PyMOL commands that place a pseudoatom at each C-alpha (Angstrom):
pseudoatom trace, name=CA, resn=UNK, resi=1, chain=A, elem=C, hetatm=0, pos=[6.784, 79.015, 49.225]
pseudoatom trace, name=CA, resn=UNK, resi=2, chain=A, elem=C, hetatm=0, pos=[9.908, 78.316, 51.464]
pseudoatom trace, name=CA, resn=UNK, resi=3, chain=A, elem=C, hetatm=0, pos=[8.319, 78.648, 55.373]
pseudoatom trace, name=CA, resn=UNK, resi=4, chain=A, elem=C, hetatm=0, pos=[12.077, 77.406, 56.860]
pseudoatom trace, name=CA, resn=UNK, resi=5, chain=A, elem=C, hetatm=0, pos=[14.734, 80.398, 57.672]
pseudoatom trace, name=CA, resn=UNK, resi=6, chain=A, elem=C, hetatm=0, pos=[17.852, 80.172, 58.648]
pseudoatom trace, name=CA, resn=UNK, resi=7, chain=A, elem=C, hetatm=0, pos=[19.140, 76.860, 56.352]
pseudoatom trace, name=CA, resn=UNK, resi=8, chain=A, elem=C, hetatm=0, pos=[21.660, 76.609, 54.411]
pseudoatom trace, name=CA, resn=UNK, resi=9, chain=A, elem=C, hetatm=0, pos=[22.267, 74.192, 51.146]
pseudoatom trace, name=CA, resn=UNK, resi=10, chain=A, elem=C, hetatm=0, pos=[25.135, 72.099, 51.649]
pseudoatom trace, name=CA, resn=UNK, resi=11, chain=A, elem=C, hetatm=0, pos=[26.808, 70.347, 48.199]
pseudoatom trace, name=CA, resn=UNK, resi=12, chain=A, elem=C, hetatm=0, pos=[28.010, 66.874, 48.108]
pseudoatom trace, name=CA, resn=UNK, resi=13, chain=A, elem=C, hetatm=0, pos=[31.848, 65.918, 47.469]
pseudoatom trace, name=CA, resn=UNK, resi=14, chain=A, elem=C, hetatm=0, pos=[30.025, 63.095, 45.147]
pseudoatom trace, name=CA, resn=UNK, resi=15, chain=A, elem=C, hetatm=0, pos=[28.787, 64.939, 42.174]
pseudoatom trace, name=CA, resn=UNK, resi=16, chain=A, elem=C, hetatm=0, pos=[26.286, 63.136, 39.847]
pseudoatom trace, name=CA, resn=UNK, resi=17, chain=A, elem=C, hetatm=0, pos=[28.229, 62.509, 37.153]
pseudoatom trace, name=CA, resn=UNK, resi=18, chain=A, elem=C, hetatm=0, pos=[30.731, 60.475, 39.419]
pseudoatom trace, name=CA, resn=UNK, resi=19, chain=A, elem=C, hetatm=0, pos=[28.046, 58.223, 40.314]
pseudoatom trace, name=CA, resn=UNK, resi=20, chain=A, elem=C, hetatm=0, pos=[26.470, 57.602, 36.927]
pseudoatom trace, name=CA, resn=UNK, resi=21, chain=A, elem=C, hetatm=0, pos=[30.061, 56.805, 35.897]
pseudoatom trace, name=CA, resn=UNK, resi=22, chain=A, elem=C, hetatm=0, pos=[30.129, 53.995, 39.087]
pseudoatom trace, name=CA, resn=UNK, resi=23, chain=A, elem=C, hetatm=0, pos=[27.032, 52.783, 38.001]
pseudoatom trace, name=CA, resn=UNK, resi=24, chain=A, elem=C, hetatm=0, pos=[27.603, 52.781, 33.954]
pseudoatom trace, name=CA, resn=UNK, resi=25, chain=A, elem=C, hetatm=0, pos=[24.327, 55.033, 32.865]
pseudoatom trace, name=CA, resn=UNK, resi=26, chain=A, elem=C, hetatm=0, pos=[23.515, 58.019, 33.313]
pseudoatom trace, name=CA, resn=UNK, resi=27, chain=A, elem=C, hetatm=0, pos=[20.416, 59.116, 35.679]
pseudoatom trace, name=CA, resn=UNK, resi=28, chain=A, elem=C, hetatm=0, pos=[16.560, 60.198, 34.541]
pseudoatom trace, name=CA, resn=UNK, resi=29, chain=A, elem=C, hetatm=0, pos=[13.548, 60.508, 34.941]
pseudoatom trace, name=CA, resn=UNK, resi=30, chain=A, elem=C, hetatm=0, pos=[11.013, 58.546, 33.381]
pseudoatom trace, name=CA, resn=UNK, resi=31, chain=A, elem=C, hetatm=0, pos=[7.425, 60.489, 34.145]
pseudoatom trace, name=CA, resn=UNK, resi=32, chain=A, elem=C, hetatm=0, pos=[4.414, 58.192, 32.790]
pseudoatom trace, name=CA, resn=UNK, resi=33, chain=A, elem=C, hetatm=0, pos=[1.176, 59.789, 32.506]
pseudoatom trace, name=CA, resn=UNK, resi=34, chain=A, elem=C, hetatm=0, pos=[-2.050, 58.976, 31.541]
pseudoatom trace, name=CA, resn=UNK, resi=35, chain=A, elem=C, hetatm=0, pos=[-5.606, 57.759, 32.734]
pseudoatom trace, name=CA, resn=UNK, resi=36, chain=A, elem=C, hetatm=0, pos=[-6.371, 55.218, 35.329]
pseudoatom trace, name=CA, resn=UNK, resi=37, chain=A, elem=C, hetatm=0, pos=[-5.947, 52.063, 33.616]
pseudoatom trace, name=CA, resn=UNK, resi=38, chain=A, elem=C, hetatm=0, pos=[-3.634, 53.313, 30.944]
pseudoatom trace, name=CA, resn=UNK, resi=39, chain=A, elem=C, hetatm=0, pos=[-1.074, 51.438, 32.236]
pseudoatom trace, name=CA, resn=UNK, resi=40, chain=A, elem=C, hetatm=0, pos=[1.846, 53.844, 33.620]
pseudoatom trace, name=CA, resn=UNK, resi=41, chain=A, elem=C, hetatm=0, pos=[2.208, 51.269, 36.234]
pseudoatom trace, name=CA, resn=UNK, resi=42, chain=A, elem=C, hetatm=0, pos=[2.446, 47.872, 34.815]
pseudoatom trace, name=CA, resn=UNK, resi=43, chain=A, elem=C, hetatm=0, pos=[4.512, 49.338, 31.868]
pseudoatom trace, name=CA, resn=UNK, resi=44, chain=A, elem=C, hetatm=0, pos=[6.901, 51.137, 34.489]
pseudoatom trace, name=CA, resn=UNK, resi=45, chain=A, elem=C, hetatm=0, pos=[7.339, 47.997, 36.450]
pseudoatom trace, name=CA, resn=UNK, resi=46, chain=A, elem=C, hetatm=0, pos=[8.209, 46.127, 33.634]
pseudoatom trace, name=CA, resn=UNK, resi=47, chain=A, elem=C, hetatm=0, pos=[10.579, 48.399, 32.430]
pseudoatom trace, name=CA, resn=UNK, resi=48, chain=A, elem=C, hetatm=0, pos=[12.344, 48.632, 35.929]
pseudoatom trace, name=CA, resn=UNK, resi=49, chain=A, elem=C, hetatm=0, pos=[12.222, 44.301, 35.567]
pseudoatom trace, name=CA, resn=UNK, resi=50, chain=A, elem=C, hetatm=0, pos=[13.822, 44.728, 31.942]
pseudoatom trace, name=CA, resn=UNK, resi=51, chain=A, elem=C, hetatm=0, pos=[16.551, 47.351, 33.215]
pseudoatom trace, name=CA, resn=UNK, resi=52, chain=A, elem=C, hetatm=0, pos=[17.154, 45.839, 36.496]
pseudoatom trace, name=CA, resn=UNK, resi=53, chain=A, elem=C, hetatm=0, pos=[18.331, 42.243, 34.442]
pseudoatom trace, name=CA, resn=UNK, resi=54, chain=A, elem=C, hetatm=0, pos=[20.362, 44.773, 32.719]
pseudoatom trace, name=CA, resn=UNK, resi=55, chain=A, elem=C, hetatm=0, pos=[22.545, 46.019, 35.151]
pseudoatom trace, name=CA, resn=UNK, resi=56, chain=A, elem=C, hetatm=0, pos=[20.812, 48.820, 35.959]
pseudoatom trace, name=CA, resn=UNK, resi=57, chain=A, elem=C, hetatm=0, pos=[19.548, 50.832, 38.943]
pseudoatom trace, name=CA, resn=UNK, resi=58, chain=A, elem=C, hetatm=0, pos=[16.437, 52.076, 38.653]
pseudoatom trace, name=CA, resn=UNK, resi=59, chain=A, elem=C, hetatm=0, pos=[13.457, 52.844, 41.298]
pseudoatom trace, name=CA, resn=UNK, resi=60, chain=A, elem=C, hetatm=0, pos=[9.493, 53.102, 40.867]
pseudoatom trace, name=CA, resn=UNK, resi=61, chain=A, elem=C, hetatm=0, pos=[7.677, 55.911, 42.296]
pseudoatom trace, name=CA, resn=UNK, resi=62, chain=A, elem=C, hetatm=0, pos=[4.220, 54.717, 41.897]
pseudoatom trace, name=CA, resn=UNK, resi=63, chain=A, elem=C, hetatm=0, pos=[1.077, 56.732, 42.961]
pseudoatom trace, name=CA, resn=UNK, resi=64, chain=A, elem=C, hetatm=0, pos=[-1.058, 54.536, 45.276]
pseudoatom trace, name=CA, resn=UNK, resi=65, chain=A, elem=C, hetatm=0, pos=[1.953, 53.433, 46.970]
pseudoatom trace, name=CA, resn=UNK, resi=66, chain=A, elem=C, hetatm=0, pos=[3.163, 57.116, 47.421]
pseudoatom trace, name=CA, resn=UNK, resi=67, chain=A, elem=C, hetatm=0, pos=[0.024, 57.582, 48.751]
pseudoatom trace, name=CA, resn=UNK, resi=68, chain=A, elem=C, hetatm=0, pos=[0.065, 55.001, 51.434]
pseudoatom trace, name=CA, resn=UNK, resi=69, chain=A, elem=C, hetatm=0, pos=[3.277, 56.809, 53.054]
pseudoatom trace, name=CA, resn=UNK, resi=70, chain=A, elem=C, hetatm=0, pos=[4.725, 60.289, 52.096]
pseudoatom trace, name=CA, resn=UNK, resi=71, chain=A, elem=C, hetatm=0, pos=[1.634, 61.739, 50.610]
pseudoatom trace, name=CA, resn=UNK, resi=72, chain=A, elem=C, hetatm=0, pos=[-1.135, 59.885, 52.792]
pseudoatom trace, name=CA, resn=UNK, resi=73, chain=A, elem=C, hetatm=0, pos=[-2.159, 63.065, 54.006]
pseudoatom trace, name=CA, resn=UNK, resi=74, chain=A, elem=C, hetatm=0, pos=[-3.126, 64.609, 50.626]
pseudoatom trace, name=CA, resn=UNK, resi=75, chain=A, elem=C, hetatm=0, pos=[-6.356, 63.645, 48.827]
pseudoatom trace, name=CA, resn=UNK, resi=76, chain=A, elem=C, hetatm=0, pos=[-8.144, 63.876, 45.507]
pseudoatom trace, name=CA, resn=UNK, resi=77, chain=A, elem=C, hetatm=0, pos=[-9.143, 67.759, 45.355]
pseudoatom trace, name=CA, resn=UNK, resi=78, chain=A, elem=C, hetatm=0, pos=[-7.261, 69.835, 42.466]
pseudoatom trace, name=CA, resn=UNK, resi=79, chain=A, elem=C, hetatm=0, pos=[-4.684, 71.531, 45.147]
pseudoatom trace, name=CA, resn=UNK, resi=80, chain=A, elem=C, hetatm=0, pos=[-3.872, 68.093, 46.810]
pseudoatom trace, name=CA, resn=UNK, resi=81, chain=A, elem=C, hetatm=0, pos=[-3.607, 66.747, 43.277]
pseudoatom trace, name=CA, resn=UNK, resi=82, chain=A, elem=C, hetatm=0, pos=[-1.167, 69.600, 43.034]
pseudoatom trace, name=CA, resn=UNK, resi=83, chain=A, elem=C, hetatm=0, pos=[0.682, 68.870, 45.941]
pseudoatom trace, name=CA, resn=UNK, resi=84, chain=A, elem=C, hetatm=0, pos=[1.154, 65.571, 45.594]
pseudoatom trace, name=CA, resn=UNK, resi=85, chain=A, elem=C, hetatm=0, pos=[2.636, 66.026, 42.248]
pseudoatom trace, name=CA, resn=UNK, resi=86, chain=A, elem=C, hetatm=0, pos=[5.267, 68.483, 43.483]
pseudoatom trace, name=CA, resn=UNK, resi=87, chain=A, elem=C, hetatm=0, pos=[6.064, 66.733, 46.408]
pseudoatom trace, name=CA, resn=UNK, resi=88, chain=A, elem=C, hetatm=0, pos=[7.047, 63.665, 44.293]
pseudoatom trace, name=CA, resn=UNK, resi=89, chain=A, elem=C, hetatm=0, pos=[8.471, 65.844, 41.804]
pseudoatom trace, name=CA, resn=UNK, resi=90, chain=A, elem=C, hetatm=0, pos=[11.270, 67.088, 44.257]
pseudoatom trace, name=CA, resn=UNK, resi=91, chain=A, elem=C, hetatm=0, pos=[11.803, 62.909, 45.494]
pseudoatom trace, name=CA, resn=UNK, resi=92, chain=A, elem=C, hetatm=0, pos=[12.314, 62.215, 41.837]
pseudoatom trace, name=CA, resn=UNK, resi=93, chain=A, elem=C, hetatm=0, pos=[14.682, 64.635, 41.333]
pseudoatom trace, name=CA, resn=UNK, resi=94, chain=A, elem=C, hetatm=0, pos=[16.379, 63.567, 44.390]
pseudoatom trace, name=CA, resn=UNK, resi=95, chain=A, elem=C, hetatm=0, pos=[16.881, 60.149, 42.865]
pseudoatom trace, name=CA, resn=UNK, resi=96, chain=A, elem=C, hetatm=0, pos=[17.798, 61.705, 39.503]
pseudoatom trace, name=CA, resn=UNK, resi=97, chain=A, elem=C, hetatm=0, pos=[20.951, 63.338, 41.399]
pseudoatom trace, name=CA, resn=UNK, resi=98, chain=A, elem=C, hetatm=0, pos=[21.605, 59.860, 42.961]
pseudoatom trace, name=CA, resn=UNK, resi=99, chain=A, elem=C, hetatm=0, pos=[22.264, 58.640, 39.321]
pseudoatom trace, name=CA, resn=UNK, resi=100, chain=A, elem=C, hetatm=0, pos=[19.332, 56.074, 39.298]
pseudoatom trace, name=CA, resn=UNK, resi=101, chain=A, elem=C, hetatm=0, pos=[16.874, 55.324, 36.730]
pseudoatom trace, name=CA, resn=UNK, resi=102, chain=A, elem=C, hetatm=0, pos=[13.780, 56.567, 38.375]
pseudoatom trace, name=CA, resn=UNK, resi=103, chain=A, elem=C, hetatm=0, pos=[10.080, 55.194, 37.104]
pseudoatom trace, name=CA, resn=UNK, resi=104, chain=A, elem=C, hetatm=0, pos=[7.123, 57.726, 38.413]
pseudoatom trace, name=CA, resn=UNK, resi=105, chain=A, elem=C, hetatm=0, pos=[3.654, 56.123, 37.708]
pseudoatom trace, name=CA, resn=UNK, resi=106, chain=A, elem=C, hetatm=0, pos=[1.192, 59.128, 38.278]
pseudoatom trace, name=CA, resn=UNK, resi=107, chain=A, elem=C, hetatm=0, pos=[-2.063, 60.140, 36.857]
pseudoatom trace, name=CA, resn=UNK, resi=108, chain=A, elem=C, hetatm=0, pos=[-0.719, 63.675, 37.327]
pseudoatom trace, name=CA, resn=UNK, resi=109, chain=A, elem=C, hetatm=0, pos=[-3.487, 65.084, 35.070]
pseudoatom trace, name=CA, resn=UNK, resi=110, chain=A, elem=C, hetatm=0, pos=[-2.168, 68.870, 34.992]
pseudoatom trace, name=CA, resn=UNK, resi=111, chain=A, elem=C, hetatm=0, pos=[-0.018, 70.237, 32.584]
pseudoatom trace, name=CA, resn=UNK, resi=112, chain=A, elem=C, hetatm=0, pos=[1.381, 73.231, 34.021]
pseudoatom trace, name=CA, resn=UNK, resi=113, chain=A, elem=C, hetatm=0, pos=[2.296, 70.215, 37.375]
pseudoatom trace, name=CA, resn=UNK, resi=114, chain=A, elem=C, hetatm=0, pos=[3.975, 68.164, 35.194]
pseudoatom trace, name=CA, resn=UNK, resi=115, chain=A, elem=C, hetatm=0, pos=[6.304, 71.430, 33.140]
pseudoatom trace, name=CA, resn=UNK, resi=116, chain=A, elem=C, hetatm=0, pos=[6.947, 72.128, 36.666]
pseudoatom trace, name=CA, resn=UNK, resi=117, chain=A, elem=C, hetatm=0, pos=[8.260, 69.124, 37.820]
pseudoatom trace, name=CA, resn=UNK, resi=118, chain=A, elem=C, hetatm=0, pos=[10.146, 69.192, 34.343]
pseudoatom trace, name=CA, resn=UNK, resi=119, chain=A, elem=C, hetatm=0, pos=[11.460, 72.556, 35.235]
pseudoatom trace, name=CA, resn=UNK, resi=120, chain=A, elem=C, hetatm=0, pos=[13.262, 71.064, 38.486]
pseudoatom trace, name=CA, resn=UNK, resi=121, chain=A, elem=C, hetatm=0, pos=[15.730, 69.267, 35.791]
pseudoatom trace, name=CA, resn=UNK, resi=122, chain=A, elem=C, hetatm=0, pos=[18.391, 69.834, 32.972]
pseudoatom trace, name=CA, resn=UNK, resi=123, chain=A, elem=C, hetatm=0, pos=[17.354, 69.113, 29.558]
pseudoatom trace, name=CA, resn=UNK, resi=124, chain=A, elem=C, hetatm=0, pos=[17.420, 65.462, 28.773]
pseudoatom trace, name=CA, resn=UNK, resi=125, chain=A, elem=C, hetatm=0, pos=[17.002, 64.601, 32.388]
pseudoatom trace, name=CA, resn=UNK, resi=126, chain=A, elem=C, hetatm=0, pos=[13.499, 64.604, 32.286]
pseudoatom trace, name=CA, resn=UNK, resi=127, chain=A, elem=C, hetatm=0, pos=[11.515, 62.609, 29.840]
pseudoatom trace, name=CA, resn=UNK, resi=128, chain=A, elem=C, hetatm=0, pos=[7.750, 62.273, 29.529]
pseudoatom trace, name=CA, resn=UNK, resi=129, chain=A, elem=C, hetatm=0, pos=[6.062, 59.075, 28.364]
pseudoatom trace, name=CA, resn=UNK, resi=130, chain=A, elem=C, hetatm=0, pos=[2.523, 59.467, 27.598]
pseudoatom trace, name=CA, resn=UNK, resi=131, chain=A, elem=C, hetatm=0, pos=[0.021, 56.194, 27.835]
pseudoatom trace, name=CA, resn=UNK, resi=132, chain=A, elem=C, hetatm=0, pos=[-2.118, 56.803, 25.361]
pseudoatom trace, name=CA, resn=UNK, resi=133, chain=A, elem=C, hetatm=0, pos=[-5.279, 55.284, 25.573]
pseudoatom trace, name=CA, resn=UNK, resi=134, chain=A, elem=C, hetatm=0, pos=[-8.760, 55.517, 24.971]
pseudoatom trace, name=CA, resn=UNK, resi=135, chain=A, elem=C, hetatm=0, pos=[-11.087, 56.455, 28.223]
pseudoatom trace, name=CA, resn=UNK, resi=136, chain=A, elem=C, hetatm=0, pos=[-13.436, 53.169, 26.921]
pseudoatom trace, name=CA, resn=UNK, resi=137, chain=A, elem=C, hetatm=0, pos=[-10.797, 50.666, 26.734]
pseudoatom trace, name=CA, resn=UNK, resi=138, chain=A, elem=C, hetatm=0, pos=[-9.499, 51.891, 30.227]
pseudoatom trace, name=CA, resn=UNK, resi=139, chain=A, elem=C, hetatm=0, pos=[-13.095, 51.767, 31.721]
pseudoatom trace, name=CA, resn=UNK, resi=140, chain=A, elem=C, hetatm=0, pos=[-13.496, 48.029, 29.796]
pseudoatom trace, name=CA, resn=UNK, resi=141, chain=A, elem=C, hetatm=0, pos=[-9.636, 47.401, 31.704]
pseudoatom trace, name=CA, resn=UNK, resi=142, chain=A, elem=C, hetatm=0, pos=[-11.289, 49.124, 35.202]
pseudoatom trace, name=CA, resn=UNK, resi=143, chain=A, elem=C, hetatm=0, pos=[-8.178, 47.046, 37.045]
pseudoatom trace, name=CA, resn=UNK, resi=144, chain=A, elem=C, hetatm=0, pos=[-9.075, 48.627, 40.548]
pseudoatom trace, name=CA, resn=UNK, resi=145, chain=A, elem=C, hetatm=0, pos=[-12.915, 48.884, 39.600]
pseudoatom trace, name=CA, resn=UNK, resi=146, chain=A, elem=C, hetatm=0, pos=[-12.451, 52.625, 40.007]
pseudoatom trace, name=CA, resn=UNK, resi=147, chain=A, elem=C, hetatm=0, pos=[-14.573, 53.722, 37.126]
pseudoatom trace, name=CA, resn=UNK, resi=148, chain=A, elem=C, hetatm=0, pos=[-17.410, 51.440, 37.857]
pseudoatom trace, name=CA, resn=UNK, resi=149, chain=A, elem=C, hetatm=0, pos=[-17.718, 53.573, 41.537]
pseudoatom trace, name=CA, resn=UNK, resi=150, chain=A, elem=C, hetatm=0, pos=[-17.284, 56.905, 39.567]
pseudoatom trace, name=CA, resn=UNK, resi=151, chain=A, elem=C, hetatm=0, pos=[-19.864, 56.057, 37.133]
pseudoatom trace, name=CA, resn=UNK, resi=152, chain=A, elem=C, hetatm=0, pos=[-22.178, 55.352, 40.284]
pseudoatom trace, name=CA, resn=UNK, resi=153, chain=A, elem=C, hetatm=0, pos=[-20.762, 58.697, 42.040]
pseudoatom trace, name=CA, resn=UNK, resi=154, chain=A, elem=C, hetatm=0, pos=[-18.865, 56.652, 44.811]
pseudoatom trace, name=CA, resn=UNK, resi=155, chain=A, elem=C, hetatm=0, pos=[-15.326, 58.598, 43.727]
pseudoatom trace, name=CA, resn=UNK, resi=156, chain=A, elem=C, hetatm=0, pos=[-15.740, 62.535, 43.423]
pseudoatom trace, name=CA, resn=UNK, resi=157, chain=A, elem=C, hetatm=0, pos=[-13.515, 64.327, 41.172]
pseudoatom trace, name=CA, resn=UNK, resi=158, chain=A, elem=C, hetatm=0, pos=[-12.401, 61.342, 39.206]
pseudoatom trace, name=CA, resn=UNK, resi=159, chain=A, elem=C, hetatm=0, pos=[-10.383, 61.869, 36.372]
pseudoatom trace, name=CA, resn=UNK, resi=160, chain=A, elem=C, hetatm=0, pos=[-11.901, 61.302, 33.260]
pseudoatom trace, name=CA, resn=UNK, resi=161, chain=A, elem=C, hetatm=0, pos=[-15.316, 60.850, 34.908]
pseudoatom trace, name=CA, resn=UNK, resi=162, chain=A, elem=C, hetatm=0, pos=[-15.359, 64.189, 36.994]
pseudoatom trace, name=CA, resn=UNK, resi=163, chain=A, elem=C, hetatm=0, pos=[-12.318, 65.748, 36.909]
pseudoatom trace, name=CA, resn=UNK, resi=164, chain=A, elem=C, hetatm=0, pos=[-9.674, 66.761, 34.059]
pseudoatom trace, name=CA, resn=UNK, resi=165, chain=A, elem=C, hetatm=0, pos=[-6.948, 65.214, 32.325]
pseudoatom trace, name=CA, resn=UNK, resi=166, chain=A, elem=C, hetatm=0, pos=[-4.898, 67.462, 30.186]
pseudoatom trace, name=CA, resn=UNK, resi=167, chain=A, elem=C, hetatm=0, pos=[-2.630, 65.478, 28.180]
pseudoatom trace, name=CA, resn=UNK, resi=168, chain=A, elem=C, hetatm=0, pos=[1.078, 66.409, 27.186]
pseudoatom trace, name=CA, resn=UNK, resi=169, chain=A, elem=C, hetatm=0, pos=[1.141, 68.340, 23.952]
pseudoatom trace, name=CA, resn=UNK, resi=170, chain=A, elem=C, hetatm=0, pos=[4.781, 67.161, 23.170]
pseudoatom trace, name=CA, resn=UNK, resi=171, chain=A, elem=C, hetatm=0, pos=[5.801, 64.557, 25.300]
pseudoatom trace, name=CA, resn=UNK, resi=172, chain=A, elem=C, hetatm=0, pos=[9.322, 62.368, 24.440]
pseudoatom trace, name=CA, resn=UNK, resi=173, chain=A, elem=C, hetatm=0, pos=[7.103, 59.508, 24.006]
pseudoatom trace, name=CA, resn=UNK, resi=174, chain=A, elem=C, hetatm=0, pos=[4.049, 58.136, 23.317]
pseudoatom trace, name=CA, resn=UNK, resi=175, chain=A, elem=C, hetatm=0, pos=[2.711, 54.909, 23.919]
pseudoatom trace, name=CA, resn=UNK, resi=176, chain=A, elem=C, hetatm=0, pos=[-0.275, 53.849, 22.462]
pseudoatom trace, name=CA, resn=UNK, resi=177, chain=A, elem=C, hetatm=0, pos=[-1.065, 51.514, 25.228]
pseudoatom trace, name=CA, resn=UNK, resi=178, chain=A, elem=C, hetatm=0, pos=[-4.603, 50.311, 23.943]
pseudoatom trace, name=CA, resn=UNK, resi=179, chain=A, elem=C, hetatm=0, pos=[-3.010, 48.734, 20.600]
pseudoatom trace, name=CA, resn=UNK, resi=180, chain=A, elem=C, hetatm=0, pos=[0.624, 48.285, 21.550]
pseudoatom trace, name=CA, resn=UNK, resi=181, chain=A, elem=C, hetatm=0, pos=[1.987, 45.167, 23.980]
pseudoatom trace, name=CA, resn=UNK, resi=182, chain=A, elem=C, hetatm=0, pos=[3.207, 45.823, 27.045]
pseudoatom trace, name=CA, resn=UNK, resi=183, chain=A, elem=C, hetatm=0, pos=[6.423, 44.187, 25.559]
pseudoatom trace, name=CA, resn=UNK, resi=184, chain=A, elem=C, hetatm=0, pos=[6.073, 46.467, 22.536]
pseudoatom trace, name=CA, resn=UNK, resi=185, chain=A, elem=C, hetatm=0, pos=[6.012, 49.842, 24.589]
pseudoatom trace, name=CA, resn=UNK, resi=186, chain=A, elem=C, hetatm=0, pos=[9.117, 48.377, 27.057]
pseudoatom trace, name=CA, resn=UNK, resi=187, chain=A, elem=C, hetatm=0, pos=[11.101, 47.925, 23.646]
pseudoatom trace, name=CA, resn=UNK, resi=188, chain=A, elem=C, hetatm=0, pos=[10.053, 51.248, 22.310]
pseudoatom trace, name=CA, resn=UNK, resi=189, chain=A, elem=C, hetatm=0, pos=[11.040, 53.230, 25.926]
pseudoatom trace, name=CA, resn=UNK, resi=190, chain=A, elem=C, hetatm=0, pos=[14.460, 51.023, 25.845]
pseudoatom trace, name=CA, resn=UNK, resi=191, chain=A, elem=C, hetatm=0, pos=[15.271, 51.622, 22.558]
pseudoatom trace, name=CA, resn=UNK, resi=192, chain=A, elem=C, hetatm=0, pos=[15.020, 55.077, 23.017]
pseudoatom trace, name=CA, resn=UNK, resi=193, chain=A, elem=C, hetatm=0, pos=[17.269, 55.170, 26.307]
pseudoatom trace, name=CA, resn=UNK, resi=194, chain=A, elem=C, hetatm=0, pos=[19.828, 53.384, 23.951]
pseudoatom trace, name=CA, resn=UNK, resi=195, chain=A, elem=C, hetatm=0, pos=[19.412, 56.316, 21.172]
pseudoatom trace, name=CA, resn=UNK, resi=196, chain=A, elem=C, hetatm=0, pos=[19.779, 58.872, 23.697]
pseudoatom trace, name=CA, resn=UNK, resi=197, chain=A, elem=C, hetatm=0, pos=[22.215, 57.257, 25.687]
pseudoatom trace, name=CA, resn=UNK, resi=198, chain=A, elem=C, hetatm=0, pos=[21.107, 56.653, 28.665]
pseudoatom trace, name=CA, resn=UNK, resi=199, chain=A, elem=C, hetatm=0, pos=[22.194, 53.583, 28.674]
pseudoatom trace, name=CA, resn=UNK, resi=200, chain=A, elem=C, hetatm=0, pos=[24.591, 51.082, 27.256]
pseudoatom trace, name=CA, resn=UNK, resi=201, chain=A, elem=C, hetatm=0, pos=[23.322, 49.305, 23.437]
pseudoatom trace, name=CA, resn=UNK, resi=202, chain=A, elem=C, hetatm=0, pos=[22.563, 45.837, 24.480]
pseudoatom trace, name=CA, resn=UNK, resi=203, chain=A, elem=C, hetatm=0, pos=[23.930, 45.852, 27.905]
for i in range(1, 203): cmd.bond("trace and resi %d" % i, "trace and resi %d" % (i + 1))
show_as sticks, trace
zoom trace
């Protein structure tokens, strides 16, 4: 819902295409989704490092980091989760317009919210990456100790335990993070970006 009135959209003199030409690659959103512990942040940051070394202009928007600032007023109710993803989708869209390769590492459990994020962008500019990992493996990893707390009832509305996760129906990339190594996952994404001519081959 638009609350503000008497506002006007100001168009830039520099287009997204102008920025992409300067940067040497296309702007794109790589939307990582999956359960806690499925490897979203780890893969996103390793991918960013590899792309940065190749001269790409990148940025990772990480779920926990965003909740320390922009979204620190939001909890984990279904309504707050929806608003969390709405805000980050808008931020990612702005990064995209700047010509960056932006990676978002959020559980983003609801298909409808991810679809709304996709619809903000043109076809091919939003790449959904499903970090597919068995719940048991995520619990065994439990890098933050969250599953243990959720099982003990210390965390309410925890995705995969007491709150639902809706896996993507048709993501661009599926990473089996319970069987693939980090390197394999990163290489698969890079190969996709090269195939789609988002980044130069072997740059």
